[in-house]
C-alpha positions as CSV (number, residue, x, y, z in Angstrom):
1,X,-0.1,0.0,0.0
2,X,1.2,3.5,-0.7
3,X,0.3,5.8,2.1
4,X,0.6,9.7,2.2
5,X,0.8,11.1,5.8
6,X,0.1,14.7,5.9
7,X,1.1,16.9,8.9
8,X,1.8,20.7,9.0
9,X,5.0,20.4,10.9
10,X,7.3,17.6,12.0
11,X,9.3,18.4,15.0
12,X,9.1,16.0,18.1
13,X,9.0,19.4,20.4
14,X,5.5,19.9,18.9
15,X,4.1,17.2,20.9
16,X,1.7,14.1,20.4
17,X,0.6,14.5,16.7
18,X,4.2,14.3,15.5
19,X,4.7,11.4,17.9
20,X,1.7,9.3,16.4
21,X,2.8,10.1,12.9
22,X,6.2,9.0,13.4
23,X,5.3,5.7,15.2
24,X,2.7,4.6,13.1
25,X,4.9,5.2,10.0
26,X,7.5,3.0,11.5
27,X,5.1,0.2,12.1
28,X,3.7,0.6,8.4
29,X,7.0,0.4,6.9
30,X,7.9,-2.6,9.0
31,X,5.0,-4.3,7.4
32,X,6.1,-3.5,3.9
33,X,4.2,-0.4,3.1
34,X,5.5,2.5,1.5
35,X,4.9,5.8,3.3
36,X,5.5,9.4,2.3
37,X,5.2,12.1,5.1
38,X,4.3,15.4,3.5
39,X,5.1,18.3,5.8
40,X,6.8,21.6,5.8
41,X,10.3,23.0,6.5
42,X,8.8,24.6,9.9
43,X,11.0,23.4,12.8
44,X,12.0,20.3,10.7
45,X,15.1,18.2,11.3
46,X,16.0,15.6,8.8
47,X,17.7,13.2,11.5
48,X,14.5,12.7,13.2
49,X,13.3,10.1,10.5
50,X,16.5,9.0,8.9
51,X,16.5,5.6,10.6
52,X,13.1,4.7,9.0
53,X,13.4,2.5,5.9
54,X,10.9,2.7,3.2
55,X,10.0,6.0,4.2
56,X,9.9,9.3,1.9
57,X,10.0,12.6,3.8
58,X,8.8,15.7,1.9
59,X,9.3,18.9,3.5
60,X,7.8,21.8,1.6
61,X,9.2,25.3,2.0
62,X,6.9,27.5,3.9
63,X,6.3,31.2,3.3
64,X,4.9,32.2,6.8
65,X,3.5,30.8,10.0
66,X,0.5,32.4,11.7
67,X,-0.2,30.6,14.9
68,X,0.7,27.3,13.5
69,X,-1.3,28.0,10.3
70,X,1.9,27.3,8.0
71,X,1.5,28.7,4.5
72,X,3.1,26.5,2.1
73,X,1.7,27.0,-1.5
74,X,4.4,25.1,-3.2
75,X,2.7,21.8,-1.9
76,X,0.4,22.2,-4.9
77,X,3.4,21.6,-7.3
78,X,4.5,18.4,-5.6
79,X,0.9,17.0,-5.5
80,X,0.4,17.6,-9.0
81,X,3.2,15.4,-9.9
82,X,2.8,12.7,-7.2
83,X,-0.7,12.3,-5.8
84,X,-1.8,9.7,-8.3
85,X,0.5,7.0,-6.8
86,X,-1.1,7.0,-3.3
87,X,-3.8,4.5,-2.2
88,X,-4.9,6.4,0.9
89,X,-4.3,9.9,2.5
90,X,-4.0,10.2,6.4
91,X,-4.6,13.9,7.6
92,X,-3.0,14.9,10.9
93,X,-4.7,17.8,12.7
94,X,-7.9,19.4,11.4
95,X,-7.3,23.1,10.9
96,X,-4.3,23.5,8.5
97,X,-3.4,25.1,5.0
98,X,-2.2,21.6,4.0
99,X,-5.6,20.1,4.6
100,X,-7.3,22.9,2.7
101,X,-5.2,21.9,-0.3
102,X,-5.2,18.0,0.3
103,X,-9.1,17.6,0.2
104,X,-9.4,19.1,-3.1
105,X,-6.8,16.6,-4.6
106,X,-8.5,13.7,-2.7
107,X,-11.8,14.7,-4.2
108,X,-10.3,15.3,-7.8
109,X,-8.4,11.9,-7.9
110,X,-11.0,10.0,-6.0
111,X,-8.5,9.0,-3.2
112,X,-10.0,8.3,0.2
113,X,-8.6,10.2,3.2
114,X,-8.6,9.5,7.0
115,X,-8.8,12.5,9.6
116,X,-7.0,12.4,12.9
117,X,-7.7,15.8,14.7
118,X,-5.6,14.8,17.7
119,X,-8.0,16.4,20.2
120,X,-8.1,19.7,18.2
121,X,-11.7,19.6,17.6
122,X,-13.3,21.4,20.5
123,X,-13.7,25.1,20.1
124,X,-14.2,25.9,23.9
125,X,-10.7,25.7,24.7
126,X,-9.0,28.8,23.1
127,X,-9.1,30.9,19.9
128,X,-12.7,29.9,19.5
129,X,-13.5,32.7,17.2
130,X,-10.6,31.6,14.8
131,X,-11.7,28.2,15.0
132,X,-15.4,28.9,14.2
133,X,-14.2,30.9,11.1
134,X,-12.0,28.4,9.9
135,X,-14.5,25.5,10.4
136,X,-17.3,27.6,8.3
137,X,-14.7,27.9,5.6
138,X,-12.9,24.5,5.6
139,X,-13.2,22.5,8.9
140,X,-16.7,21.3,8.6
141,X,-16.0,20.0,4.9
142,X,-12.7,18.4,5.9
143,X,-14.7,16.5,8.8
144,X,-17.7,15.6,7.0
145,X,-15.9,14.2,3.7
146,X,-13.4,12.1,5.6
147,X,-14.0,8.2,5.2
148,X,-13.1,7.8,8.7
149,X,-12.3,10.3,11.6
150,X,-10.0,8.7,14.3
151,X,-10.5,10.3,17.8
152,X,-7.9,9.9,20.7
153,X,-10.6,9.7,23.1
154,X,-14.6,9.2,23.6
155,X,-14.4,13.0,24.6
156,X,-12.9,14.0,21.2
157,X,-15.3,11.5,19.4
158,X,-18.3,13.5,21.1
159,X,-17.0,16.7,19.3
160,X,-16.2,15.0,16.0
161,X,-19.5,13.8,15.9
162,X,-21.0,17.5,16.4
163,X,-19.2,18.4,13.5
164,X,-21.0,15.6,11.4
165,X,-18.0,13.2,11.1
166,X,-19.6,10.3,9.4
167,X,-17.6,7.4,11.0
168,X,-15.7,8.1,14.0
169,X,-13.5,5.3,15.7
170,X,-11.9,5.9,19.0
171,X,-8.1,4.7,18.9
172,X,-6.0,5.6,22.0
173,X,-2.4,6.7,21.2
174,X,0.2,4.0,21.2
175,X,3.4,3.6,23.2
176,X,6.8,2.1,22.9
177,X,6.5,-0.5,25.5
178,X,10.0,-2.1,25.2
179,X,11.4,1.4,26.5
180,X,9.9,0.5,29.8
181,X,11.1,-3.0,30.0
182,X,14.2,-2.1,31.9
183,X,13.9,1.1,33.9
184,X,17.0,3.2,34.6
185,X,18.6,3.1,38.1
186,X,16.7,5.0,40.5
187,X,18.2,8.4,41.1
188,X,19.8,8.8,37.8
189,X,18.0,11.9,36.8
190,X,18.5,13.5,40.2
191,X,22.2,12.7,40.2
192,X,22.6,14.1,36.6
193,X,21.0,17.5,37.4
194,X,22.1,17.9,41.0
195,X,18.6,17.3,42.5
196,X,19.0,16.0,46.2
197,X,15.4,16.1,47.3
198,X,12.4,14.0,46.5
199,X,10.2,15.8,44.0
200,X,6.7,16.1,42.3
201,X,6.9,16.3,38.7
202,X,4.9,18.2,35.9
203,X,5.8,17.3,32.4
204,X,4.2,19.0,29.4
205,X,3.7,22.0,27.5
206,X,4.0,25.3,29.6
207,X,1.0,27.5,29.1
208,X,-2.1,28.6,31.0
209,X,-4.4,25.9,30.0
210,X,-2.1,23.1,31.7
211,X,-2.9,24.3,35.3
212,X,0.7,24.5,36.4
213,X,-0.3,27.6,38.4
214,X,-2.8,25.4,40.3
215,X,0.1,23.0,41.0
216,X,2.4,25.5,42.2
217,X,-0.3,26.9,44.8
218,X,-1.3,23.4,45.8
219,X,2.4,22.4,46.4
220,X,3.1,25.7,48.3
221,X,0.1,24.4,50.8
222,X,1.5,21.1,51.6
223,X,2.3,20.7,55.4
224,X,5.8,20.8,57.1
225,X,6.3,17.3,56.7
226,X,6.8,17.7,52.9
227,X,9.0,20.8,53.3
228,X,12.0,18.7,51.9
229,X,10.1,18.3,48.5
230,X,10.7,19.9,45.4
231,X,8.5,20.6,42.6
232,X,10.1,20.0,39.0
233,X,8.3,21.6,36.0
234,X,9.7,19.9,32.9
235,X,9.0,21.3,29.3
236,X,10.0,23.8,26.8
237,X,10.3,27.2,28.4
238,X,7.6,29.9,27.0
239,X,6.7,33.4,28.0
240,X,4.2,31.9,30.4
241,X,7.1,31.1,32.9
242,X,7.1,34.8,33.8
243,X,3.7,34.5,35.2
244,X,4.8,31.4,36.9
245,X,7.9,33.0,38.6
246,X,5.6,35.5,39.9
247,X,3.4,33.0,41.5
248,X,6.5,30.9,42.8
249,X,7.8,34.2,44.5
250,X,4.5,35.0,46.0
251,X,4.3,31.6,47.6
252,X,7.8,31.6,48.8
253,X,8.9,28.7,46.6
254,X,11.8,30.2,45.0
255,X,14.4,27.6,46.1
256,X,11.9,24.6,45.8
257,X,10.8,24.9,42.2
258,X,13.0,23.5,39.3
259,X,12.5,24.3,35.6
260,X,14.2,21.8,33.3
261,X,13.3,23.2,30.0
262,X,12.7,20.6,27.1
263,X,13.4,17.2,28.2
264,X,15.1,14.9,25.6
265,X,13.6,11.4,24.9
266,X,16.6,9.6,26.4
267,X,16.1,11.5,29.8
268,X,12.0,11.1,29.8
269,X,11.9,7.7,31.6
270,X,14.5,8.6,34.3
271,X,12.6,12.1,35.2
272,X,9.4,10.0,35.4
273,X,11.0,7.3,37.5
274,X,12.9,9.5,40.0
275,X,9.8,11.5,40.8
276,X,7.6,10.5,43.8
277,X,4.4,11.7,42.0
278,X,3.3,12.9,38.6
279,X,0.6,15.5,38.5
280,X,-1.2,16.5,35.3
281,X,-3.6,19.3,36.3
282,X,-4.7,20.3,32.8
283,X,-8.0,22.2,31.9
284,X,-8.2,20.4,28.5
285,X,-6.3,17.5,27.0
286,X,-9.2,15.6,25.0
287,X,-9.5,13.0,27.8
288,X,-6.2,11.2,27.4
289,X,-2.6,12.2,28.0
290,X,0.2,10.1,26.9
291,X,2.7,11.4,29.7
292,X,0.2,10.0,32.3
293,X,0.8,6.5,30.9
294,X,4.5,7.2,30.6
295,X,4.7,7.7,34.3
296,X,2.6,4.7,35.2
297,X,4.8,2.7,33.2
298,X,8.0,4.4,35.0
299,X,6.4,3.1,38.3
300,X,5.3,6.6,39.2
301,X,1.8,7.2,40.5
302,X,-0.4,10.0,39.1
303,X,-2.9,12.7,39.8
304,X,-5.0,13.9,36.7
305,X,-7.9,16.0,36.1
306,X,-10.8,14.3,34.2
307,X,-9.8,16.0,31.0
308,X,-6.7,13.8,30.8
309,X,-8.1,10.9,33.0
310,X,-10.6,9.2,30.8
311,X,-8.8,5.7,30.9
312,X,-7.4,6.3,34.4
313,X,-10.8,6.5,35.9
314,X,-12.1,3.5,34.0
315,X,-9.5,1.3,35.2
316,X,-8.6,3.1,38.6
317,X,-5.1,3.7,37.7
318,X,-4.6,7.0,39.5
319,X,-6.3,9.7,41.3
320,X,-8.7,12.4,39.7
321,X,-9.0,16.0,40.8
322,X,-11.3,18.6,39.3
323,X,-9.5,21.3,37.5
324,X,-8.9,24.3,39.6
325,X,-9.7,22.7,42.9
326,X,-6.4,23.6,44.6
327,X,-7.6,22.5,48.0
328,X,-8.4,19.0,46.7
329,X,-5.3,18.8,44.7
330,X,-3.3,19.5,47.9
331,X,-5.1,16.9,49.8
332,X,-4.6,14.1,47.0
333,X,-1.2,14.9,46.6
334,X,-0.7,14.2,50.3
335,X,-2.8,11.0,50.1
336,X,-0.9,9.6,47.1
337,X,2.5,10.3,48.7
338,X,1.5,8.6,51.9
339,X,-0.8,5.8,51.0
340,X,1.6,3.3,49.3
341,X,-0.8,0.5,49.1
342,X,-3.3,2.6,47.1
343,X,-0.6,3.7,44.6
344,X,0.8,0.2,44.3
345,X,-2.6,-1.0,43.2
346,X,-3.3,1.9,40.9
347,X,0.1,1.4,39.1
348,X,-0.6,-2.3,38.7
349,X,-4.1,-1.5,37.2
350,X,-2.5,1.1,34.8
351,X,0.5,-1.0,33.7
352,X,-1.7,-4.1,33.0
353,X,-4.0,-2.0,30.8
354,X,-1.2,-0.2,29.0
355,X,0.5,-3.3,28.2
356,X,-2.5,-5.2,27.1
357,X,-3.8,-2.4,24.8
358,X,-1.5,0.4,23.9
359,X,1.5,-1.0,22.1
360,X,2.3,0.7,18.5
361,X,1.9,-2.5,16.7
362,X,-1.7,-3.1,18.0
363,X,-2.7,0.7,17.3
364,X,-1.1,0.7,13.9
365,X,-3.0,-2.5,12.9
366,X,-6.3,-0.9,13.8
367,X,-5.5,2.1,11.8
368,X,-4.4,-0.1,8.9
369,X,-7.7,-1.9,8.8
370,X,-9.4,1.5,8.6
371,X,-7.3,2.2,5.5
372,X,-8.4,-1.1,3.9
373,X,-12.0,-0.4,4.8
374,X,-11.7,3.1,3.2
375,X,-9.8,1.7,0.0
376,X,-12.4,-1.2,-0.3
377,X,-15.4,1.0,0.2
378,X,-14.2,3.5,-2.6
379,X,-13.7,0.4,-5.0
380,X,-17.2,-0.8,-4.2
381,X,-19.0,2.4,-5.1
């Protein structure tokens, strides 16, 4: 099968959508399929995908970027010369210039396309006016004409259906489970970064929707018995750090909060494994967060909001706290740090589920089946 993956950027610092595109591509090429990733030069690093055989990377020069709406008009020239050789198109993200162009080619050349919005469908999170405007012009058409839409969670599926997607399948993102078969030595990350105290961890994007401010406030309310603890905030530094710095100062936590900046892949497991607790206090994350699963596989208990705890709640693999409930967050942090029987049971539940359902091979096979259904459906019309 000749598969075209389309994503507006390809840089691991951009998060989950790139991670999904990369890992399903690795699996598809192992199965013998030919995969092309059509992207832009925005933040692109050729070395990220050099190791994948049977993969063609096509980074198109972009003219400008406006809030990750990346304008790359030369994509049309490439499609004119190449589109006919593909059996299926897989669009990553919903709102992009690349999708605007691709759906026209898909229609013209009668090639089915699969849409994977990566939890970008809801309009209530931020920039809602822009999202509504885009969807009136393009987004609703992209969604409705997709043969199948892949949702990352039941919550996202709800919003996809509201946009009249005709076939929605929930497929949770996969994981490289072999990375967690032999965990690093306890204390490796702490030793490398000069951390001498037990710490609570947040790892993820640094912006105001992530609830990091609530975590800082709750951390500052912990009783004296936890005064030796530090709070590690891991993730690419952004302008939002200035607001967090003010909050840290006002809570007298200047010497107890550590910012690591972006954490490389080879350090991620050790930063989870060394933590006493992982907290993901987000306002919105489409129901599921891969970082929560990573922490569980690293033997570190988790506290999440319902917005990233859809699976966690179902299988009792961690503790849920409502977004912005700082008092409850403080109390549950204390409980998770002291009730080892509870957290050991939660970790066992989570690890069993993840290893049974979320390996990339299983996830990729489910997506491949959707490709086959789409192609066969086109052939039978």
